[in-house]
PyMOL Python script that loads the backbone (N, CA, C, O; Angstrom):
from pymol import cmd

cmd.read_pdbstr("""\
ATOM      1  N   MET A   1     -95.307   5.545 120.854  1.00  0.00           N
ATOM      2  CA  MET A   1     -93.802   5.463 120.997  1.00  0.00           C
ATOM      3  C   MET A   1     -93.013   5.950 120.005  1.00  0.00           C
ATOM      4  O   MET A   1     -93.261   5.642 118.840  1.00  0.00           O
ATOM      5  N   ALA A   2     -91.995   6.747 120.310  1.00  0.00           N
ATOM      6  CA  ALA A   2     -91.082   7.302 119.231  1.00  0.00           C
ATOM      7  C   ALA A   2     -90.289   6.272 118.564  1.00  0.00           C
ATOM      8  O   ALA A   2     -90.130   5.167 119.081  1.00  0.00           O
ATOM      9  N   LEU A   3     -89.762   6.608 117.379  1.00  0.00           N
ATOM     10  CA  LEU A   3     -88.877   5.895 116.670  1.00  0.00           C
ATOM     11  C   LEU A   3     -87.500   5.758 117.431  1.00  0.00           C
ATOM     12  O   LEU A   3     -86.928   6.774 117.828  1.00  0.00           O
ATOM     13  N   CYS A   4     -87.001   4.571 117.622  1.00  0.00           N
ATOM     14  CA  CYS A   4     -85.797   4.234 118.180  1.00  0.00           C
ATOM     15  C   CYS A   4     -84.574   4.664 117.540  1.00  0.00           C
ATOM     16  O   CYS A   4     -84.573   4.556 116.314  1.00  0.00           O
ATOM     17  N   GLY A   5     -83.516   5.134 118.095  1.00  0.00           N
ATOM     18  CA  GLY A   5     -82.305   5.430 117.403  1.00  0.00           C
ATOM     19  C   GLY A   5     -82.202   6.918 117.210  1.00  0.00           C
ATOM     20  O   GLY A   5     -83.191   7.625 117.404  1.00  0.00           O
ATOM     21  N   ASP A   6     -81.091   7.405 116.849  1.00  0.00           N
ATOM     22  CA  ASP A   6     -80.803   8.868 116.799  1.00  0.00           C
ATOM     23  C   ASP A   6     -80.466   9.214 115.385  1.00  0.00           C
ATOM     24  O   ASP A   6     -80.450  10.411 115.098  1.00  0.00           O
ATOM     25  N   ASP A   7     -80.192   8.318 114.451  1.00  0.00           N
ATOM     26  CA  ASP A   7     -79.770   8.688 113.216  1.00  0.00           C
ATOM     27  C   ASP A   7     -80.858   8.625 112.227  1.00  0.00           C
ATOM     28  O   ASP A   7     -80.906   7.757 111.356  1.00  0.00           O
ATOM     29  N   HIS A   8     -81.800   9.634 112.386  1.00  0.00           N
ATOM     30  CA  HIS A   8     -83.003   9.933 111.525  1.00  0.00           C
ATOM     31  C   HIS A   8     -82.460  10.287 110.212  1.00  0.00           C
ATOM     32  O   HIS A   8     -83.013   9.838 109.208  1.00  0.00           O
ATOM     33  N   LYS A   9     -81.393  11.078 110.113  1.00  0.00           N
ATOM     34  CA  LYS A   9     -80.977  11.599 108.799  1.00  0.00           C
ATOM     35  C   LYS A   9     -80.746  10.425 107.793  1.00  0.00           C
ATOM     36  O   LYS A   9     -81.194  10.414 106.647  1.00  0.00           O
ATOM     37  N   SER A  10     -79.910   9.330 108.424  1.00  0.00           N
ATOM     38  CA  SER A  10     -79.492   8.247 107.598  1.00  0.00           C
ATOM     39  C   SER A  10     -80.836   7.575 107.166  1.00  0.00           C
ATOM     40  O   SER A  10     -80.959   7.306 105.971  1.00  0.00           O
ATOM     41  N   LEU A  11     -81.887   7.271 108.056  1.00  0.00           N
ATOM     42  CA  LEU A  11     -83.080   6.753 107.678  1.00  0.00           C
ATOM     43  C   LEU A  11     -83.727   7.526 106.563  1.00  0.00           C
ATOM     44  O   LEU A  11     -84.182   6.957 105.571  1.00  0.00           O
ATOM     45  N   LEU A  12     -83.763   8.743 106.725  1.00  0.00           N
ATOM     46  CA  LEU A  12     -84.473   9.693 105.577  1.00  0.00           C
ATOM     47  C   LEU A  12     -83.747   9.559 104.395  1.00  0.00           C
ATOM     48  O   LEU A  12     -84.370   9.623 103.335  1.00  0.00           O
ATOM     49  N   ASN A  13     -82.427   9.367 104.386  1.00  0.00           N
ATOM     50  CA  ASN A  13     -81.674   9.244 103.114  1.00  0.00           C
ATOM     51  C   ASN A  13     -81.997   7.969 102.413  1.00  0.00           C
ATOM     52  O   ASN A  13     -82.196   7.912 101.199  1.00  0.00           O
ATOM     53  N   ARG A  14     -82.046   6.864 103.289  1.00  0.00           N
ATOM     54  CA  ARG A  14     -82.544   5.577 102.649  1.00  0.00           C
ATOM     55  C   ARG A  14     -83.947   5.644 102.104  1.00  0.00           C
ATOM     56  O   ARG A  14     -84.202   5.111 101.024  1.00  0.00           O
ATOM     57  N   ILE A  15     -84.781   6.214 102.736  1.00  0.00           N
ATOM     58  CA  ILE A  15     -86.366   6.396 102.303  1.00  0.00           C
ATOM     59  C   ILE A  15     -86.134   7.260 100.965  1.00  0.00           C
ATOM     60  O   ILE A  15     -86.838   6.984  99.993  1.00  0.00           O
ATOM     61  N   ASN A  16     -85.259   8.209 100.873  1.00  0.00           N
ATOM     62  CA  ASN A  16     -85.355   9.199  99.715  1.00  0.00           C
ATOM     63  C   ASN A  16     -84.856   8.238  98.540  1.00  0.00           C
ATOM     64  O   ASN A  16     -85.382   8.322  97.430  1.00  0.00           O
ATOM     65  N   ARG A  17     -83.791   7.286  98.811  1.00  0.00           N
ATOM     66  CA  ARG A  17     -83.355   6.536  97.696  1.00  0.00           C
ATOM     67  C   ARG A  17     -84.490   5.427  97.251  1.00  0.00           C
ATOM     68  O   ARG A  17     -84.653   5.046  96.092  1.00  0.00           O
ATOM     69  N   ILE A  18     -85.124   5.052  98.214  1.00  0.00           N
ATOM     70  CA  ILE A  18     -86.305   4.129  97.966  1.00  0.00           C
ATOM     71  C   ILE A  18     -87.399   4.763  97.156  1.00  0.00           C
ATOM     72  O   ILE A  18     -87.993   4.167  96.258  1.00  0.00           O
ATOM     73  N   GLU A  19     -87.653   6.101  97.547  1.00  0.00           N
ATOM     74  CA  GLU A  19     -88.543   6.782  96.566  1.00  0.00           C
ATOM     75  C   GLU A  19     -88.260   6.955  95.292  1.00  0.00           C
ATOM     76  O   GLU A  19     -89.118   6.930  94.410  1.00  0.00           O
ATOM     77  N   GLY A  20     -86.904   7.163  95.078  1.00  0.00           N
ATOM     78  CA  GLY A  20     -86.256   7.337  93.868  1.00  0.00           C
ATOM     79  C   GLY A  20     -86.511   6.066  92.970  1.00  0.00           C
ATOM     80  O   GLY A  20     -86.867   6.064  91.792  1.00  0.00           O
ATOM     81  N   GLN A  21     -86.247   4.965  93.799  1.00  0.00           N
ATOM     82  CA  GLN A  21     -86.348   3.693  93.076  1.00  0.00           C
ATOM     83  C   GLN A  21     -87.951   3.403  92.581  1.00  0.00           C
ATOM     84  O   GLN A  21     -88.197   2.804  91.535  1.00  0.00           O
ATOM     85  N   VAL A  22     -88.812   3.827  93.334  1.00  0.00           N
ATOM     86  CA  VAL A  22     -90.209   3.584  93.066  1.00  0.00           C
ATOM     87  C   VAL A  22     -90.562   4.422  91.847  1.00  0.00           C
ATOM     88  O   VAL A  22     -91.214   3.973  90.905  1.00  0.00           O
ATOM     89  N   ARG A  23     -90.069   5.733  91.920  1.00  0.00           N
ATOM     90  CA  ARG A  23     -90.453   6.572  90.848  1.00  0.00           C
ATOM     91  C   ARG A  23     -89.658   5.990  89.466  1.00  0.00           C
ATOM     92  O   ARG A  23     -90.083   6.171  88.325  1.00  0.00           O
ATOM     93  N   GLY A  24     -88.595   5.359  89.757  1.00  0.00           N
ATOM     94  CA  GLY A  24     -87.943   4.626  88.453  1.00  0.00           C
ATOM     95  C   GLY A  24     -88.676   3.453  87.945  1.00  0.00           C
ATOM     96  O   GLY A  24     -88.659   3.135  86.756  1.00  0.00           O
ATOM     97  N   LEU A  25     -89.320   2.812  88.861  1.00  0.00           N
ATOM     98  CA  LEU A  25     -90.232   1.765  88.431  1.00  0.00           C
ATOM     99  C   LEU A  25     -91.511   2.231  87.619  1.00  0.00           C
ATOM    100  O   LEU A  25     -91.899   1.676  86.591  1.00  0.00           O
ATOM    101  N   ARG A  26     -92.100   3.305  88.208  1.00  0.00           N
ATOM    102  CA  ARG A  26     -93.206   3.886  87.471  1.00  0.00           C
ATOM    103  C   ARG A  26     -92.771   4.245  86.087  1.00  0.00           C
ATOM    104  O   ARG A  26     -93.478   3.976  85.116  1.00  0.00           O
ATOM    105  N   LYS A  27     -91.507   4.906  85.973  1.00  0.00           N
ATOM    106  CA  LYS A  27     -91.214   5.375  84.682  1.00  0.00           C
ATOM    107  C   LYS A  27     -90.931   4.105  83.709  1.00  0.00           C
ATOM    108  O   LYS A  27     -91.181   4.145  82.504  1.00  0.00           O
ATOM    109  N   MET A  28     -90.369   2.949  84.381  1.00  0.00           N
ATOM    110  CA  MET A  28     -90.074   1.851  83.552  1.00  0.00           C
ATOM    111  C   MET A  28     -91.480   1.300  82.825  1.00  0.00           C
ATOM    112  O   MET A  28     -91.622   0.878  81.678  1.00  0.00           O
ATOM    113  N   VAL A  29     -92.434   1.447  83.858  1.00  0.00           N
ATOM    114  CA  VAL A  29     -93.689   0.899  83.337  1.00  0.00           C
ATOM    115  C   VAL A  29     -94.302   1.811  82.190  1.00  0.00           C
ATOM    116  O   VAL A  29     -94.739   1.368  81.128  1.00  0.00           O
ATOM    117  N   GLU A  30     -94.274   3.052  82.530  1.00  0.00           N
ATOM    118  CA  GLU A  30     -94.764   4.117  81.651  1.00  0.00           C
ATOM    119  C   GLU A  30     -94.002   4.015  80.323  1.00  0.00           C
ATOM    120  O   GLU A  30     -94.623   4.323  79.306  1.00  0.00           O
ATOM    121  N   ASP A  31     -92.714   3.613  80.215  1.00  0.00           N
ATOM    122  CA  ASP A  31     -91.973   3.648  79.143  1.00  0.00           C
ATOM    123  C   ASP A  31     -91.895   2.234  78.334  1.00  0.00           C
ATOM    124  O   ASP A  31     -91.235   2.000  77.322  1.00  0.00           O
ATOM    125  N   ASP A  32     -92.788   1.320  79.088  1.00  0.00           N
ATOM    126  CA  ASP A  32     -92.950   0.017  78.476  1.00  0.00           C
ATOM    127  C   ASP A  32     -91.521  -0.685  78.384  1.00  0.00           C
ATOM    128  O   ASP A  32     -91.174  -1.260  77.353  1.00  0.00           O
ATOM    129  N   ARG A  33     -90.827  -0.621  79.354  1.00  0.00           N
ATOM    130  CA  ARG A  33     -89.485  -1.331  79.350  1.00  0.00           C
ATOM    131  C   ARG A  33     -89.483  -2.806  79.661  1.00  0.00           C
ATOM    132  O   ARG A  33     -90.453  -3.363  80.176  1.00  0.00           O
ATOM    133  N   ASP A  34     -88.349  -3.429  79.329  1.00  0.00           N
ATOM    134  CA  ASP A  34     -88.199  -4.845  79.341  1.00  0.00           C
ATOM    135  C   ASP A  34     -88.636  -5.331  80.814  1.00  0.00           C
ATOM    136  O   ASP A  34     -88.334  -4.752  81.857  1.00  0.00           O
ATOM    137  N   CYS A  35     -89.322  -6.380  80.714  1.00  0.00           N
ATOM    138  CA  CYS A  35     -89.813  -7.122  81.818  1.00  0.00           C
ATOM    139  C   CYS A  35     -88.765  -7.525  82.914  1.00  0.00           C
ATOM    140  O   CYS A  35     -88.933  -7.264  84.106  1.00  0.00           O
ATOM    141  N   LEU A  36     -87.678  -8.176  82.419  1.00  0.00           N
ATOM    142  CA  LEU A  36     -86.492  -8.569  83.213  1.00  0.00           C
ATOM    143  C   LEU A  36     -85.840  -7.383  83.952  1.00  0.00           C
ATOM    144  O   LEU A  36     -85.500  -7.506  85.129  1.00  0.00           O
ATOM    145  N   ALA A  37     -85.679  -6.345  83.331  1.00  0.00           N
ATOM    146  CA  ALA A  37     -85.101  -5.081  83.767  1.00  0.00           C
ATOM    147  C   ALA A  37     -85.877  -4.471  84.861  1.00  0.00           C
ATOM    148  O   ALA A  37     -85.369  -3.948  85.853  1.00  0.00           O
ATOM    149  N   THR A  38     -87.292  -4.580  84.591  1.00  0.00           N
ATOM    150  CA  THR A  38     -88.269  -4.028  85.724  1.00  0.00           C
ATOM    151  C   THR A  38     -88.378  -4.891  86.826  1.00  0.00           C
ATOM    152  O   THR A  38     -88.532  -4.444  87.962  1.00  0.00           O
ATOM    153  N   LEU A  39     -88.303  -6.241  86.551  1.00  0.00           N
ATOM    154  CA  LEU A  39     -88.240  -7.193  87.834  1.00  0.00           C
ATOM    155  C   LEU A  39     -87.024  -7.027  88.553  1.00  0.00           C
ATOM    156  O   LEU A  39     -87.041  -7.082  89.782  1.00  0.00           O
ATOM    157  N   LYS A  40     -85.941  -6.824  87.904  1.00  0.00           N
ATOM    158  CA  LYS A  40     -84.603  -6.545  88.694  1.00  0.00           C
ATOM    159  C   LYS A  40     -84.843  -5.234  89.738  1.00  0.00           C
ATOM    160  O   LYS A  40     -84.553  -5.181  90.933  1.00  0.00           O
ATOM    161  N   GLN A  41     -85.408  -4.292  88.972  1.00  0.00           N
ATOM    162  CA  GLN A  41     -85.671  -3.065  89.801  1.00  0.00           C
ATOM    163  C   GLN A  41     -86.605  -3.302  90.930  1.00  0.00           C
ATOM    164  O   GLN A  41     -86.389  -2.780  92.024  1.00  0.00           O
ATOM    165  N   ILE A  42     -87.596  -4.037  90.726  1.00  0.00           N
ATOM    166  CA  ILE A  42     -88.639  -4.364  91.752  1.00  0.00           C
ATOM    167  C   ILE A  42     -87.808  -5.122  92.870  1.00  0.00           C
ATOM    168  O   ILE A  42     -87.960  -4.803  94.049  1.00  0.00           O
ATOM    169  N   ALA A  43     -86.937  -6.121  92.501  1.00  0.00           N
ATOM    170  CA  ALA A  43     -86.039  -6.795  93.611  1.00  0.00           C
ATOM    171  C   ALA A  43     -85.165  -5.818  94.282  1.00  0.00           C
ATOM    172  O   ALA A  43     -85.027  -5.898  95.503  1.00  0.00           O
ATOM    173  N   ALA A  44     -84.588  -4.945  93.637  1.00  0.00           N
ATOM    174  CA  ALA A  44     -83.626  -3.904  94.302  1.00  0.00           C
ATOM    175  C   ALA A  44     -84.425  -3.176  95.295  1.00  0.00           C
ATOM    176  O   ALA A  44     -84.011  -3.018  96.443  1.00  0.00           O
ATOM    177  N   THR A  45     -85.603  -2.708  94.874  1.00  0.00           N
ATOM    178  CA  THR A  45     -86.496  -1.858  95.655  1.00  0.00           C
ATOM    179  C   THR A  45     -86.887  -2.614  96.872  1.00  0.00           C
ATOM    180  O   THR A  45     -86.760  -2.079  97.973  1.00  0.00           O
ATOM    181  N   ASN A  46     -87.362  -3.839  96.751  1.00  0.00           N
ATOM    182  CA  ASN A  46     -87.864  -4.740  97.713  1.00  0.00           C
ATOM    183  C   ASN A  46     -86.687  -4.749  98.755  1.00  0.00           C
ATOM    184  O   ASN A  46     -86.878  -4.485  99.942  1.00  0.00           O
ATOM    185  N   GLY A  47     -85.476  -5.065  98.241  1.00  0.00           N
ATOM    186  CA  GLY A  47     -84.345  -5.402  99.030  1.00  0.00           C
ATOM    187  C   GLY A  47     -84.004  -4.037  99.926  1.00  0.00           C
ATOM    188  O   GLY A  47     -83.639  -4.132 101.098  1.00  0.00           O
ATOM    189  N   ALA A  48     -84.136  -2.959  99.352  1.00  0.00           N
ATOM    190  CA  ALA A  48     -83.978  -1.601  99.958  1.00  0.00           C
ATOM    191  C   ALA A  48     -84.983  -1.372 101.115  1.00  0.00           C
ATOM    192  O   ALA A  48     -84.627  -0.832 102.162  1.00  0.00           O
ATOM    193  N   ILE A  49     -86.185  -1.776 100.908  1.00  0.00           N
ATOM    194  CA  ILE A  49     -87.188  -1.591 101.911  1.00  0.00           C
ATOM    195  C   ILE A  49     -86.892  -2.511 103.066  1.00  0.00           C
ATOM    196  O   ILE A  49     -86.950  -2.165 104.247  1.00  0.00           O
ATOM    197  N   ARG A  50     -86.535  -3.836 102.585  1.00  0.00           N
ATOM    198  CA  ARG A  50     -86.311  -4.798 103.773  1.00  0.00           C
ATOM    199  C   ARG A  50     -85.059  -4.346 104.635  1.00  0.00           C
ATOM    200  O   ARG A  50     -85.055  -4.380 105.865  1.00  0.00           O
ATOM    201  N   SER A  51     -84.093  -3.958 103.924  1.00  0.00           N
ATOM    202  CA  SER A  51     -83.072  -3.307 104.693  1.00  0.00           C
ATOM    203  C   SER A  51     -83.277  -2.280 105.670  1.00  0.00           C
ATOM    204  O   SER A  51     -82.750  -2.259 106.783  1.00  0.00           O
ATOM    205  N   LEU A  52     -84.117  -1.373 105.174  1.00  0.00           N
ATOM    206  CA  LEU A  52     -84.488  -0.235 105.975  1.00  0.00           C
ATOM    207  C   LEU A  52     -85.188  -0.820 107.252  1.00  0.00           C
ATOM    208  O   LEU A  52     -84.878  -0.478 108.393  1.00  0.00           O
ATOM    209  N   GLY A  53     -86.142  -1.717 106.953  1.00  0.00           N
ATOM    210  CA  GLY A  53     -86.892  -2.345 108.034  1.00  0.00           C
ATOM    211  C   GLY A  53     -85.962  -3.146 109.065  1.00  0.00           C
ATOM    212  O   GLY A  53     -86.217  -3.100 110.269  1.00  0.00           O
ATOM    213  N   MET A  54     -84.933  -3.845 108.593  1.00  0.00           N
ATOM    214  CA  MET A  54     -84.036  -4.427 109.467  1.00  0.00           C
ATOM    215  C   MET A  54     -83.185  -3.394 110.489  1.00  0.00           C
ATOM    216  O   MET A  54     -82.878  -3.582 111.666  1.00  0.00           O
ATOM    217  N   VAL A  55     -82.930  -2.307 109.678  1.00  0.00           N
ATOM    218  CA  VAL A  55     -82.148  -1.226 110.427  1.00  0.00           C
ATOM    219  C   VAL A  55     -82.995  -0.572 111.690  1.00  0.00           C
ATOM    220  O   VAL A  55     -82.540  -0.232 112.782  1.00  0.00           O
ATOM    221  N   ILE A  56     -84.346  -0.495 111.227  1.00  0.00           N
ATOM    222  CA  ILE A  56     -85.194   0.017 112.356  1.00  0.00           C
ATOM    223  C   ILE A  56     -85.570  -0.993 113.377  1.00  0.00           C
ATOM    224  O   ILE A  56     -85.722  -0.703 114.564  1.00  0.00           O
ATOM    225  N   LEU A  57     -85.725  -2.267 112.855  1.00  0.00           N
ATOM    226  CA  LEU A  57     -85.949  -3.393 113.857  1.00  0.00           C
ATOM    227  C   LEU A  57     -84.688  -3.508 114.830  1.00  0.00           C
ATOM    228  O   LEU A  57     -84.851  -3.625 116.045  1.00  0.00           O
ATOM    229  N   GLU A  58     -83.470  -3.472 114.264  1.00  0.00           N
ATOM    230  CA  GLU A  58     -82.405  -3.617 115.060  1.00  0.00           C
ATOM    231  C   GLU A  58     -82.208  -2.415 116.051  1.00  0.00           C
ATOM    232  O   GLU A  58     -81.711  -2.674 117.148  1.00  0.00           O
ATOM    233  N   GLU A  59     -82.535  -1.198 115.771  1.00  0.00           N
ATOM    234  CA  GLU A  59     -82.596  -0.075 116.636  1.00  0.00           C
ATOM    235  C   GLU A  59     -83.705  -0.165 117.805  1.00  0.00           C
ATOM    236  O   GLU A  59     -83.527   0.228 118.957  1.00  0.00           O
ATOM    237  N   HIS A  60     -84.877  -0.751 117.300  1.00  0.00           N
ATOM    238  CA  HIS A  60     -85.917  -1.102 118.188  1.00  0.00           C
ATOM    239  C   HIS A  60     -85.506  -2.017 119.363  1.00  0.00           C
ATOM    240  O   HIS A  60     -85.718  -1.779 120.552  1.00  0.00           O
ATOM    241  N   LEU A  61     -84.835  -3.188 118.809  1.00  0.00           N
ATOM    242  CA  LEU A  61     -84.313  -4.166 119.720  1.00  0.00           C
ATOM    243  C   LEU A  61     -83.313  -3.521 120.802  1.00  0.00           C
ATOM    244  O   LEU A  61     -83.379  -3.694 122.019  1.00  0.00           O
ATOM    245  N   LYS A  62     -82.389  -2.754 120.118  1.00  0.00           N
ATOM    246  CA  LYS A  62     -81.355  -2.218 121.105  1.00  0.00           C
ATOM    247  C   LYS A  62     -81.723  -1.288 122.061  1.00  0.00           C
ATOM    248  O   LYS A  62     -81.200  -1.161 123.168  1.00  0.00           O
ATOM    249  N   GLY A  63     -82.858  -0.484 121.493  1.00  0.00           N
ATOM    250  CA  GLY A  63     -83.446   0.705 122.348  1.00  0.00           C
ATOM    251  C   GLY A  63     -84.628   0.265 123.155  1.00  0.00           C
ATOM    252  O   GLY A  63     -84.532  -0.123 124.319  1.00  0.00           O
ATOM    253  N   CYS A  64     -85.730   0.344 122.492  1.00  0.00           N
ATOM    254  CA  CYS A  64     -87.066   0.205 123.071  1.00  0.00           C
ATOM    255  C   CYS A  64     -87.136  -1.079 123.850  1.00  0.00           C
ATOM    256  O   CYS A  64     -87.414  -1.059 125.049  1.00  0.00           O
ATOM    257  N   VAL A  65     -86.877  -2.251 123.167  1.00  0.00           N
ATOM    258  CA  VAL A  65     -87.098  -3.555 123.812  1.00  0.00           C
ATOM    259  C   VAL A  65     -86.068  -3.757 125.064  1.00  0.00           C
ATOM    260  O   VAL A  65     -86.454  -4.168 126.158  1.00  0.00           O
ATOM    261  N   SER A  66     -84.765  -3.433 124.785  1.00  0.00           N
ATOM    262  CA  SER A  66     -83.919  -3.429 125.837  1.00  0.00           C
ATOM    263  C   SER A  66     -84.315  -2.755 127.034  1.00  0.00           C
ATOM    264  O   SER A  66     -84.275  -3.307 128.134  1.00  0.00           O
ATOM    265  N   GLU A  67     -84.730  -1.478 126.842  1.00  0.00           N
ATOM    266  CA  GLU A  67     -85.258  -0.599 128.051  1.00  0.00           C
ATOM    267  C   GLU A  67     -86.352  -1.151 128.600  1.00  0.00           C
ATOM    268  O   GLU A  67     -86.443  -1.062 129.824  1.00  0.00           O
ATOM    269  N   ALA A  68     -87.287  -1.750 127.953  1.00  0.00           N
ATOM    270  CA  ALA A  68     -88.487  -2.299 128.487  1.00  0.00           C
ATOM    271  C   ALA A  68     -88.227  -3.482 129.367  1.00  0.00           C
ATOM    272  O   ALA A  68     -88.837  -3.652 130.422  1.00  0.00           O
ATOM    273  N   ILE A  69     -87.233  -4.362 128.876  1.00  0.00           N
ATOM    274  CA  ILE A  69     -86.838  -5.421 129.602  1.00  0.00           C
ATOM    275  C   ILE A  69     -86.135  -5.156 130.927  1.00  0.00           C
ATOM    276  O   ILE A  69     -86.333  -5.829 131.938  1.00  0.00           O
ATOM    277  N   ARG A  70     -85.258  -4.073 130.840  1.00  0.00           N
ATOM    278  CA  ARG A  70     -84.636  -3.523 132.126  1.00  0.00           C
ATOM    279  C   ARG A  70     -85.657  -2.983 133.096  1.00  0.00           C
ATOM    280  O   ARG A  70     -85.478  -3.030 134.313  1.00  0.00           O
ATOM    281  N   ASP A  71     -86.768  -2.451 132.511  1.00  0.00           N
ATOM    282  CA  ASP A  71     -87.720  -1.817 133.382  1.00  0.00           C
ATOM    283  C   ASP A  71     -88.822  -2.825 133.733  1.00  0.00           C
ATOM    284  O   ASP A  71     -89.744  -2.492 134.477  1.00  0.00           O
ATOM    285  N   LYS A  72     -88.742  -3.998 133.229  1.00  0.00           N
ATOM    286  CA  LYS A  72     -89.682  -5.177 133.542  1.00  0.00           C
ATOM    287  C   LYS A  72     -91.031  -4.781 133.092  1.00  0.00           C
ATOM    288  O   LYS A  72     -91.965  -5.143 133.807  1.00  0.00           O
ATOM    289  N   GLU A  73     -91.314  -4.041 131.940  1.00  0.00           N
ATOM    290  CA  GLU A  73     -92.503  -3.564 131.524  1.00  0.00           C
ATOM    291  C   GLU A  73     -93.176  -4.644 130.661  1.00  0.00           C
ATOM    292  O   GLU A  73     -92.785  -4.905 129.524  1.00  0.00           O
ATOM    293  N   SER A  74     -94.171  -5.236 131.241  1.00  0.00           N
ATOM    294  CA  SER A  74     -95.090  -6.210 130.491  1.00  0.00           C
ATOM    295  C   SER A  74     -94.300  -7.327 129.627  1.00  0.00           C
ATOM    296  O   SER A  74     -94.524  -7.358 128.417  1.00  0.00           O
ATOM    297  N   ASP A  75     -93.479  -8.153 130.134  1.00  0.00           N
ATOM    298  CA  ASP A  75     -92.604  -8.910 129.413  1.00  0.00           C
ATOM    299  C   ASP A  75     -93.417  -9.834 128.290  1.00  0.00           C
ATOM    300  O   ASP A  75     -92.941  -9.940 127.160  1.00  0.00           O
ATOM    301  N   LYS A  76     -94.536 -10.430 128.609  1.00  0.00           N
ATOM    302  CA  LYS A  76     -95.226 -11.204 127.782  1.00  0.00           C
ATOM    303  C   LYS A  76     -95.700 -10.467 126.490  1.00  0.00           C
ATOM    304  O   LYS A  76     -95.597 -10.950 125.362  1.00  0.00           O
ATOM    305  N   GLU A  77     -96.231  -9.245 126.777  1.00  0.00           N
ATOM    306  CA  GLU A  77     -96.619  -8.373 125.625  1.00  0.00           C
ATOM    307  C   GLU A  77     -95.565  -7.940 124.719  1.00  0.00           C
ATOM    308  O   GLU A  77     -95.710  -7.857 123.500  1.00  0.00           O
ATOM    309  N   LEU A  78     -94.514  -7.672 125.347  1.00  0.00           N
ATOM    310  CA  LEU A  78     -93.188  -7.191 124.590  1.00  0.00           C
ATOM    311  C   LEU A  78     -92.710  -8.462 123.732  1.00  0.00           C
ATOM    312  O   LEU A  78     -92.434  -8.339 122.538  1.00  0.00           O
ATOM    313  N   ILE A  79     -92.639  -9.526 124.319  1.00  0.00           N
ATOM    314  CA  ILE A  79     -92.153 -10.850 123.580  1.00  0.00           C
ATOM    315  C   ILE A  79     -93.138 -11.053 122.381  1.00  0.00           C
ATOM    316  O   ILE A  79     -92.691 -11.286 121.258  1.00  0.00           O
ATOM    317  N   HIS A  80     -94.505 -10.962 122.630  1.00  0.00           N
ATOM    318  CA  HIS A  80     -95.539 -11.198 121.538  1.00  0.00           C
ATOM    319  C   HIS A  80     -95.254 -10.173 120.445  1.00  0.00           C
ATOM    320  O   HIS A  80     -95.258 -10.537 119.268  1.00  0.00           O
ATOM    321  N   GLN A  81     -94.996  -8.849 120.798  1.00  0.00           N
ATOM    322  CA  GLN A  81     -94.842  -7.927 119.824  1.00  0.00           C
ATOM    323  C   GLN A  81     -93.637  -8.145 118.977  1.00  0.00           C
ATOM    324  O   GLN A  81     -93.711  -8.090 117.749  1.00  0.00           O
ATOM    325  N   VAL A  82     -92.465  -8.403 119.647  1.00  0.00           N
ATOM    326  CA  VAL A  82     -91.283  -8.947 118.911  1.00  0.00           C
ATOM    327  C   VAL A  82     -91.490 -10.115 117.992  1.00  0.00           C
ATOM    328  O   VAL A  82     -91.137 -10.033 116.815  1.00  0.00           O
ATOM    329  N   ILE A  83     -92.003 -11.111 118.440  1.00  0.00           N
ATOM    330  CA  ILE A  83     -92.291 -12.382 117.647  1.00  0.00           C
ATOM    331  C   ILE A  83     -93.232 -11.889 116.420  1.00  0.00           C
ATOM    332  O   ILE A  83     -92.988 -12.248 115.268  1.00  0.00           O
ATOM    333  N   ASP A  84     -94.190 -11.146 116.702  1.00  0.00           N
ATOM    334  CA  ASP A  84     -95.157 -10.708 115.575  1.00  0.00           C
ATOM    335  C   ASP A  84     -94.433  -9.887 114.459  1.00  0.00           C
ATOM    336  O   ASP A  84     -94.698 -10.099 113.275  1.00  0.00           O
ATOM    337  N   ILE A  85     -93.518  -8.947 114.843  1.00  0.00           N
ATOM    338  CA  ILE A  85     -92.766  -8.331 113.860  1.00  0.00           C
ATOM    339  C   ILE A  85     -91.819  -9.194 113.097  1.00  0.00           C
ATOM    340  O   ILE A  85     -91.719  -9.122 111.873  1.00  0.00           O
ATOM    341  N   PHE A  86     -91.133 -10.004 113.831  1.00  0.00           N
ATOM    342  CA  PHE A  86     -90.220 -11.085 113.144  1.00  0.00           C
ATOM    343  C   PHE A  86     -91.022 -11.830 112.097  1.00  0.00           C
ATOM    344  O   PHE A  86     -90.566 -11.966 110.961  1.00  0.00           O
ATOM    345  N   ASN A  87     -92.197 -12.315 112.443  1.00  0.00           N
ATOM    346  CA  ASN A  87     -93.069 -13.023 111.596  1.00  0.00           C
ATOM    347  C   ASN A  87     -93.533 -12.171 110.361  1.00  0.00           C
ATOM    348  O   ASN A  87     -93.890 -12.703 109.310  1.00  0.00           O
ATOM    349  N   LYS A  88     -93.507 -10.954 110.536  1.00  0.00           N
ATOM    350  CA  LYS A  88     -94.005 -10.100 109.277  1.00  0.00           C
ATOM    351  C   LYS A  88     -92.756 -10.025 108.278  1.00  0.00           C
ATOM    352  O   LYS A  88     -92.895  -9.997 107.055  1.00  0.00           O
ATOM    353  N   PHE A  89     -91.548  -9.995 108.917  1.00  0.00           N
ATOM    354  CA  PHE A  89     -90.396  -9.766 108.255  1.00  0.00           C
ATOM    355  C   PHE A  89     -90.051 -11.052 107.473  1.00  0.00           C
ATOM    356  O   PHE A  89     -89.403 -10.959 106.430  1.00  0.00           O
ATOM    357  N   SER A  90     -90.479 -12.300 107.961  1.00  0.00           N
ATOM    358  CA  SER A  90     -89.892 -13.497 107.401  1.00  0.00           C
ATOM    359  C   SER A  90     -90.905 -13.906 106.388  1.00  0.00           C
ATOM    360  O   SER A  90     -90.754 -15.041 105.935  1.00  0.00           O
ATOM    361  N   ARG A  91     -91.974 -13.157 105.914  1.00  0.00           N
ATOM    362  CA  ARG A  91     -92.738 -13.573 104.774  1.00  0.00           C
ATOM    363  C   ARG A  91     -92.178 -13.233 103.517  1.00  0.00           C
ATOM    364  O   ARG A  91     -92.758 -13.547 102.477  1.00  0.00           O
TER     365      ARG A  91
END
""", "prot")
cmd.dss("prot")
cmd.show_as("cartoon", "prot")
cmd.util.cbc("prot")
cmd.orient("prot")
């Protein structure tokens, strides 16, 4: 199944920023930077990744899940998949 939504450029821009944040974290560790500053950067990176996931999840619900419900494609399996992904995001 393909990625839902049409704005792949926006997703790629987010991923590029996340990659930059991760490279920044690597540099902070290599440069033996302050723990608190490093932890703040980790929190920011984690937030950016979660935000990216939520955008993709929202598009999945609007597109793939909505379409499957309209087409009555294996409702039980679809519900299980959605619950499973929500559980992964709530950890």
